[in-house]
C-alpha positions in Angstrom: 0.0 0.0 0.0 1.4 3.4 -1.0 2.3 6.0 1.6 -0.5 8.3 0.3 -3.1 5.7 0.9 -1.8 5.1 4.4 -2.0 8.8 5.2 -5.5 9.0 4.0 -6.6 6.1 6.2 -4.8 7.5 9.3 -6.6 10.8 8.9 -9.9 9.1 8.3 -10.6 11.0 5.1 -12.1 8.0 3.4 -12.3 4.3 4.3 -10.1 1.5 2.8 -10.7 1.0 -0.9 -13.1 3.9 -1.3 -11.8 6.8 -3.4 -13.6 10.1 -3.0 -15.6 11.4 -5.9 -14.0 13.8 -8.3 -14.6 17.4 -7.3 -14.3 19.9 -10.1 -15.4 23.1 -8.4 -14.8 24.0 -4.7 -15.0 27.2 -2.8 -11.7 29.0 -2.2 -10.2 28.1 1.2 -10.0 30.9 3.7 -6.8 31.1 5.7 -7.7 32.1 9.3 -5.5 34.5 11.2 -4.3 33.9 14.7 -6.8 36.4 16.1 -9.7 34.6 14.3 -8.6 31.2 15.6 -8.4 32.5 19.2 -11.8 34.1 18.8 -13.3 30.8 17.7 -11.6 29.1 20.7 -13.2 31.5 23.1 -16.6 30.8 21.5 -16.5 27.3 23.1 -16.5 23.6 22.2 -19.1 23.7 19.5 -17.3 26.4 17.5 -14.0 24.4 17.6 -15.8 21.2 16.5 -17.4 23.1 13.6 -14.0 24.5 12.6 -12.4 21.1 12.6 -15.3 19.6 10.6 -14.9 22.3 8.1 -11.2 21.7 7.8 -11.8 18.0 7.4 -14.2 18.6 4.5 -11.6 20.9 2.9 -9.0 18.2 3.3 -11.3 15.7 1.6 -11.9 18.0 -1.3 -8.2 18.8 -1.7 -7.3 15.1 -1.5 -9.8 14.3 -4.2 -8.5 17.1 -6.4 -4.9 16.0 -5.9 -5.9 12.5 -6.8 -7.4 13.6 -10.1 -4.4 15.8 -11.0 -2.0 13.0 -10.1 -4.0 10.6 -12.2 -3.7 12.9 -15.2 0.0 13.3 -15.0 0.5 9.6 -14.3 -1.2 8.5 -17.6 1.1 7.7 -20.5 1.1 5.5 -23.6 1.8 2.4 -21.6 -1.0 2.5 -19.1 -3.7 4.4 -21.1 -5.0 5.0 -24.6 -2.9 8.1 -24.9 -0.6 8.0 -28.1 3.2 7.8 -27.7 3.5 11.3 -29.1 1.8 12.7 -26.0 4.5 11.3 -23.7 6.8 14.3 -24.4 10.4 14.2 -23.4 9.8 12.2 -20.2 8.9 9.0 -22.0 8.3 6.0 -19.7 10.7 3.1 -19.9 9.3 0.6 -22.4 7.5 -2.3 -20.9 6.7 -5.5 -22.8 4.0 -8.0 -21.8 6.0 -10.7 -23.6 8.0 -13.2 -21.6 11.7 -13.6 -22.3 12.3 -16.6 -24.7 16.0 -16.9 -23.9 17.1 -16.8 -27.5 19.8 -14.5 -28.8 18.7 -11.6 -31.1 18.9 -11.9 -34.8 18.3 -14.9 -37.1 17.7 -18.2 -35.4 19.2 -21.6 -36.4 17.5 -22.9 -39.4 16.4 -19.5 -40.6 16.6 -19.1 -44.3 18.7 -16.0 -45.0 18.1 -13.5 -47.8 21.0 -11.8 -49.6 21.8 -10.4 -53.0 22.5 -13.2 -55.4 23.9 -13.3 -58.9 21.5 -13.9 -61.8 22.1 -16.4 -64.6 21.1 -14.0 -67.5 22.3 -10.4 -66.8 20.9 -7.6 -68.9 24.3 -6.3 -69.9 27.7 -7.9 -70.0 30.8 -5.7 -70.0 34.2 -7.4 -70.6 37.4 -5.9 -69.2 40.3 -7.3 -71.3 43.9 -8.1 -70.2 46.2 -6.3 -72.8 49.6 -7.2 -71.3 51.2 -9.5 -68.8 51.2 -8.1 -65.3 54.6 -9.7 -64.7 56.8 -9.3 -67.8 54.6 -6.8 -69.6 54.4 -8.8 -72.8 51.3 -8.1 -75.0 48.4 -10.5 -74.5 46.0 -9.1 -77.0 46.1 -12.2 -79.3 46.2 -14.7 -76.5 43.1 -16.9 -76.0 41.0 -16.3 -72.8 41.3 -19.1 -70.3 38.3 -18.2 -68.1 36.3 -15.3 -66.8 35.9 -14.1 -63.2 32.4 -12.5 -62.7 31.0 -9.8 -60.6 27.5 -8.4 -60.9 26.3 -4.9 -60.1 22.6 -4.2 -59.5 21.6 -0.6 -60.4 18.8 1.5 -61.8 19.3 3.2 -65.2 18.9 6.9 -65.5 15.2 7.7 -66.2 13.8 10.7 -67.9 10.3 11.8 -68.9 9.4 10.4 -72.3 6.9 12.4 -74.4 4.7 10.5 -76.8 2.7 12.4 -79.3 -0.5 10.9 -80.5 -1.7 11.8 -84.0 -4.9 10.8 -85.6 -5.4 11.0 -89.2 -7.9 13.4 -90.7 -9.2 12.6 -94.2 -11.8 13.9 -96.6 -14.0 11.4 -98.5 -13.6 11.6 -102.2 -17.3 10.7 -102.7 -19.2 12.8 -100.2 -16.4 15.3 -99.3 -17.0 15.0 -95.6 -14.2 14.9 -93.0 -13.3 11.8 -91.0 -10.9 11.5 -88.1 -9.1 8.6 -86.4 -9.7 7.9 -82.6 -7.3 8.8 -79.8 -6.7 6.1 -77.1 -9.4 6.2 -74.4 -7.0 7.6 -71.7 -5.7 10.4 -74.0 -8.3 13.1 -73.4 -6.3 16.4 -73.4 -4.0 18.3 -75.8 -1.2 18.0 -73.3 -1.4 15.7 -70.2 0.5 13.3 -68.0 0.3 9.6 -68.4 -0.7 6.8 -66.0 2.9 6.1 -64.9 3.6 9.7 -63.8 0.2 10.0 -62.1 0.6 6.7 -60.2 4.1 7.6 -59.0 3.1 11.1 -57.9 0.0 9.6 -56.0 2.3 7.0 -54.5 4.7 9.6 -53.1 2.1 12.0 -51.8 -0.7 9.7 -50.6 1.1 6.5 -49.7 4.5 7.7 -48.6 2.9 10.9 -47.3 5.6 13.2 -48.8 4.4 16.8 -48.7 3.6 18.5 -52.0 6.8 20.7 -52.1 9.0 17.7 -51.6 7.2 15.7 -54.2 8.0 18.5 -56.7 11.6 18.3 -55.6 11.7 14.5 -55.9 10.2 14.4 -59.4 12.7 17.1 -60.5 15.7 15.3 -59.0 14.6 11.9 -60.4 13.4 12.9 -63.9 14.6 16.4 -64.5 11.0 17.6 -64.9 9.2 20.4 -62.9 5.7 19.4 -61.7 3.4 22.1 -60.2 1.9 21.5 -56.8 -1.6 22.2 -58.1 -1.1 19.5 -60.7 -0.3 17.0 -58.0 -3.5 17.9 -56.1 -5.6 17.4 -59.3 -3.9 14.1 -60.0 -4.8 12.9 -56.5 -8.3 14.0 -57.0 -8.5 12.0 -60.2 -7.1 8.9 -58.3 -9.8 9.3 -55.6 -12.5 9.4 -58.3 -11.1 6.3 -60.1 -11.1 4.2 -56.9 -14.5 5.4 -55.6 -16.4 2.4 -57.0 -14.0 -0.1 -55.4 -14.4 1.6 -52.0 -18.2 1.6 -52.4 -18.1 -2.2 -53.1 -15.8 -2.8 -50.1 -18.2 -0.8 -47.9 -21.2 -2.9 -49.1 -19.2 -6.1 -48.5 -18.3 -5.0 -44.9 -21.9 -4.2 -44.2 -23.6 -7.2 -45.6 -21.2 -10.2 -45.7 -18.4 -9.9 -43.1 -18.9 -11.7 -39.7 -16.4 -9.7 -37.8 -15.5 -6.0 -38.5 -13.2 -3.7 -36.5 -14.3 -0.1 -35.9 -12.3 2.8 -34.5 -12.1 6.6 -34.9 -9.5 9.3 -34.3 -9.4 13.1 -34.3 -8.0 15.0 -37.3 -8.1 18.7 -38.2 -9.5 20.1 -41.5 -8.8 23.8 -41.9 -8.0 23.9 -38.1 -11.4 22.6 -37.1 -11.6 19.2 -35.3 -13.1 16.3 -37.4 -13.1 12.6 -36.9 -11.7 9.9 -39.1 -13.7 6.6 -38.9 -12.4 3.2 -40.0 -14.1 -0.1 -40.6 -11.8 -2.9 -41.5 -10.9 -6.6 -41.6 -7.6 -8.3 -42.2 -8.3 -8.0 -46.0 -10.4 -4.9 -46.3 -10.3 -1.2 -45.2 -12.8 1.6 -45.5 -12.1 5.2 -44.2 -14.4 8.1 -44.0 -14.1 11.5 -42.4 -16.9 13.3 -40.6 -17.4 16.4 -38.5 -18.7 14.4 -35.5 -17.7 11.3 -33.6 -20.9 9.6 -32.3 -24.1 8.2 -33.7 -24.7 11.0 -36.3 -21.4 10.1 -38.0 -21.9 6.4 -37.7 -25.4 6.7 -39.3 -24.0 8.8 -42.1 -21.2 6.4 -42.8 -23.9 3.6 -42.8 -21.9 0.5 -42.1 -22.7 -0.4 -38.5 -26.5 0.4 -38.8 -26.9 -2.4 -41.3 -24.3 -4.8 -39.8 -25.4 -8.0 -38.2 -22.0 -9.6 -37.3 -19.7 -8.8 -34.4 -18.4 -5.2 -34.1 -15.0 -4.9 -32.4 -14.4 -1.5 -30.8 -13.0 0.2 -27.8 -16.2 0.7 -25.9 -17.4 4.1 -27.1 -21.0 4.4 -25.9 -22.3 5.2 -29.4 -21.4 1.8 -30.7 -23.7 0.0 -28.2 -26.7 1.8 -29.6 -26.8 -0.7 -32.5 -28.6 -3.8 -31.2 -28.6 -5.7 -34.5 -24.9 -6.3 -34.1 -23.0 -8.3 -31.5 -20.2 -6.5 -29.8 -16.6 -7.3 -28.8 -14.5 -5.0 -26.7 -10.7 -4.4 -27.1 -9.0 -6.2 -24.2 -5.7 -4.5 -24.9 -7.4 -1.3 -23.8 -8.4 -3.1 -20.6 -4.9 -4.3 -20.1 -3.6 -0.7 -20.1 -6.4 0.4 -17.8 -5.5 -2.4 -15.4 -1.9 -1.2 -15.4 -2.9 2.4 -14.6 -5.3 1.4 -11.9 -2.7 -1.0 -10.4 -0.3 2.0 -10.2 -2.7 4.6 -8.9 -5.4 2.5 -7.0 -3.7 -0.7 -5.8 -6.4 -3.3 -5.0 -6.2 -7.1 -4.9 -8.7 -7.7 -7.7 -6.8 -5.7 -10.3 -3.8 -7.9 -11.1 -6.0 -11.1 -10.7 -8.5 -9.9 -13.3 -5.7 -8.8 -15.6 -4.0 -12.2 -15.3 -7.3 -14.0 -15.8 -7.9 -12.3 -19.2 -4.4 -13.3 -20.3 -5.0 -16.9 -19.1 -8.2 -17.0 -21.2 -6.4 -15.6 -24.2 -3.7 -18.4 -24.0 -6.4 -21.0 -23.5 -8.2 -19.8 -26.6 -5.0 -19.7 -28.7 -4.2 -23.3 -27.6 -7.7 -24.6 -28.2 -7.8 -23.1 -31.7 -5.2 -25.6 -32.9 -7.4 -28.7 -32.2 -11.0 -27.7 -31.4 -13.7 -25.2 -32.5 -14.4 -23.9 -29.0 -13.5 -24.2 -25.3 -14.9 -27.1 -23.2 -17.9 -26.5 -21.0 -15.8 -26.9 -18.0 -13.3 -24.3 -19.1 -16.1 -21.8 -19.9 -17.8 -22.4 -16.6 -14.6 -22.0 -14.7 -13.5 -18.8 -16.5 -17.0 -17.2 -16.2 -17.2 -17.9 -12.4 -13.7 -16.5 -11.7 -14.5 -13.5 -13.8 -17.8 -12.8 -12.0 -16.1 -13.3 -8.6 -13.3 -10.8 -9.3 -15.7 -8.2 -10.8 -17.9 -8.5 -7.7 -14.9 -8.2 -5.5 -14.0 -5.0 -7.3 -17.5 -3.6 -7.0 -17.6 -4.2 -3.3 -14.3 -2.3 -2.9 -15.5 0.5 -5.1 -19.1 1.4 -4.3 -20.9 4.2 -6.0 -19.9 7.6 -4.6 -22.3 9.2 -2.1 -24.3 12.2 -3.3 -23.2 15.5 -1.8 -25.3 18.6 -1.4 -23.4 20.3 -4.2 -24.1 17.5 -6.6 -27.9 17.9 -6.4 -27.6 21.0 -8.5 -25.7 19.3 -11.3 -27.2 17.4 -14.2 -25.9 14.2 -15.8 -24.1 11.2 -14.5 -22.3 11.5 -11.3 -18.5 11.5 -11.5 -16.8 8.2 -10.4 -13.3 7.0 -9.8 -11.4 5.2 -12.7 -11.7 1.7 -11.0 -15.5 2.1 -10.7 -15.8 3.3 -14.3 -13.9 0.2 -15.5 -15.8 -2.2 -13.3 -19.1 -0.9 -14.6 -18.0 -1.6 -18.1 -16.7 -5.1 -17.2 -20.0 -5.9 -15.5 -22.5 -4.3 -17.9 -20.7 -5.6 -21.0 -19.4 -8.9 -19.9 -20.4 -10.7 -23.1 -18.5 -8.1 -25.1 -15.4 -8.4 -22.9 -15.4 -12.2 -23.2 -16.6 -12.4 -26.8 -13.2 -13.8 -27.9 -13.7 -16.6 -25.5 -17.1 -17.6 -26.7 -16.5 -17.2 -30.4 -13.1 -18.1 -31.9 -13.8 -15.8 -34.9 -13.7 -12.8 -32.6 -10.2 -11.5 -31.8 -8.9 -10.6 -28.3 -8.3 -6.9 -29.2 -9.0 -4.2 -31.7 -5.4 -4.0 -33.0 -6.5 -4.4 -36.6 -8.3 -1.0 -36.5 -5.6 0.7 -34.6 -3.0 -0.5 -37.1 -5.1 0.8 -40.0 -5.6 4.1 -38.3 -2.0 4.7 -37.3 -0.9 5.9 -40.7 -3.5 8.7 -40.5 -1.8 10.0 -37.4 1.5 9.9 -39.2 0.0 12.0 -42.0 -1.0 14.7 -39.5 2.5 14.7 -38.0 3.9 15.2 -41.5 1.5 17.8 -42.8 -0.2 19.2 -39.6 -3.8 19.2 -40.9 -5.8 19.1 -44.1 -6.5 22.4 -45.8 -10.0 21.4 -47.2 -12.7 18.8 -47.0 -12.0 17.9 -50.6 -8.4 17.0 -49.8 -9.3 15.0 -46.7 -12.0 13.0 -48.5 -9.6 12.3 -51.4 -7.0 11.1 -49.0 -9.5 8.7 -47.4 -10.6 7.3 -50.7 -7.0 6.7 -51.9 -5.8 5.3 -48.6 -8.8 2.9 -48.4 -7.9 1.6 -51.8 -4.2 1.3 -51.0 -4.7 -0.4 -47.7 -7.1 -3.0 -49.2 -4.7 -3.7 -52.1 -1.7 -4.2 -49.7 -3.7 -6.5 -47.5 -4.4 -8.6 -50.5 -0.7 -8.9 -51.4 -0.7 -6.4 -54.4 2.0 -4.0 -55.4 0.8 -0.4 -54.6 2.3 1.2 -57.7 0.8 -1.5 -60.0 -2.7 -1.1 -58.5 -2.5 2.7 -58.8 -1.5 2.3 -62.4 -4.5 0.1 -62.9 -6.7 2.7 -61.3 -5.5 5.5 -63.7 -6.2 3.2 -66.7 -9.8 2.7 -65.6 -9.4 -0.8 -64.2 -8.8 -0.5 -60.4 -8.0 -3.6 -58.4 -10.9 -5.2 -56.5 -10.4 -8.4 -54.4 -11.9 -11.4 -56.0 -14.2 -12.2 -53.1 -15.8 -8.7 -53.2 -18.7 -8.3 -55.7 -18.4 -5.2 -57.9 -21.2 -2.7 -57.7 -23.3 -2.7 -60.8 -23.3 0.6 -62.6 
């Protein structure tokens, strides 16, 4: 037990295991002068008791406020959902939940190495002759070669922009005298334009590698000796977004109607300084992004995936998700692990490490059972459920609901609770969602899939700060949805962008295309 908790128990500010409610507003504390204290003393016993009671109440309020402030500064990326970028210069020492395996770092015995190997048929062969003897300097120009020693160099040839002029014939009919023209290729629509290769590479650099516009201009000039305007890059990316829109629409429909498990998450981003929200719905093979000005049900309804979804939605417990009763729900237990770590540091109680260890035990049991059987045995399920219920009940007894104060009667909304009580309420009310991975092997233990898919959006903001317009943000979501889906299906990003610019974007074979 920490020294702070021992002090609180000694002074009787609150009983063991009960954390005072969070107090946001309190009256300024008046510091009494010596004369005022003596005056109260002379008023008698009742006046002194009233003074001490008032001081006790102030100490309780101060202790609660200190607890809240210490909780805030104690949170970091290891024990909460805060991103690593918020840790600042005082980054916590990295902690890994993995146990040491005892092996040395690097390739293990039996690992197949990968190195640069010579090819049988090189593209070019350059022979370096021996013209004279290195010892006596006699000419060897006419001497037959005994053998060759070979060395191969892998390199990229210099590349320049190639301009192809398309000409169509124009002829007049000798009989009717009317003019006839040939037809330009379908993708040649302007008097002067860039081809699919330039467009795909520019989109790759700006949207996939997230290189800012100015540096894309520099890159193209350094690589190819050609100046490309920033506005042209923006228009190329807009064209890419339009070309892949039908693919993303088909992916969205497939996620809504046919997938059994879909991951959902959201993160803040700024468009023209204003806060917006990027929403993602994804599986190991599909990704769909959309940006909206709000985070909750209004945005979810507008995106229109979860409202028509009947499978299991994996998310981090945002209240808006639970409004959709047609879907089953699975909560991210990696979020719970971080919360257990924080509560174990700030509110040490016996049930916290036990419940955290129980979830890890269930996770291992599920992983082991997946190899040989479709589900856990009835005995295992009963045992895990009973232990889970006992530990949650133990936690609820140690963290009862806070008592209502006179000042709280004037406030509206839900009463503030301590972090352990908030977590316990979620574990109790949504037990089926917490243990969804135990009851259905198709459901994952965490929501890492969505967090991985959303991570690159945060990198984009670090690189560029924010989007300058809704149009640019929406184009980015369209292109990144397409790129993420193609990568998950083992496709080359440049090749699939090239297909998009030629009017034939990649669509996974198991996804039905939308009929025009």
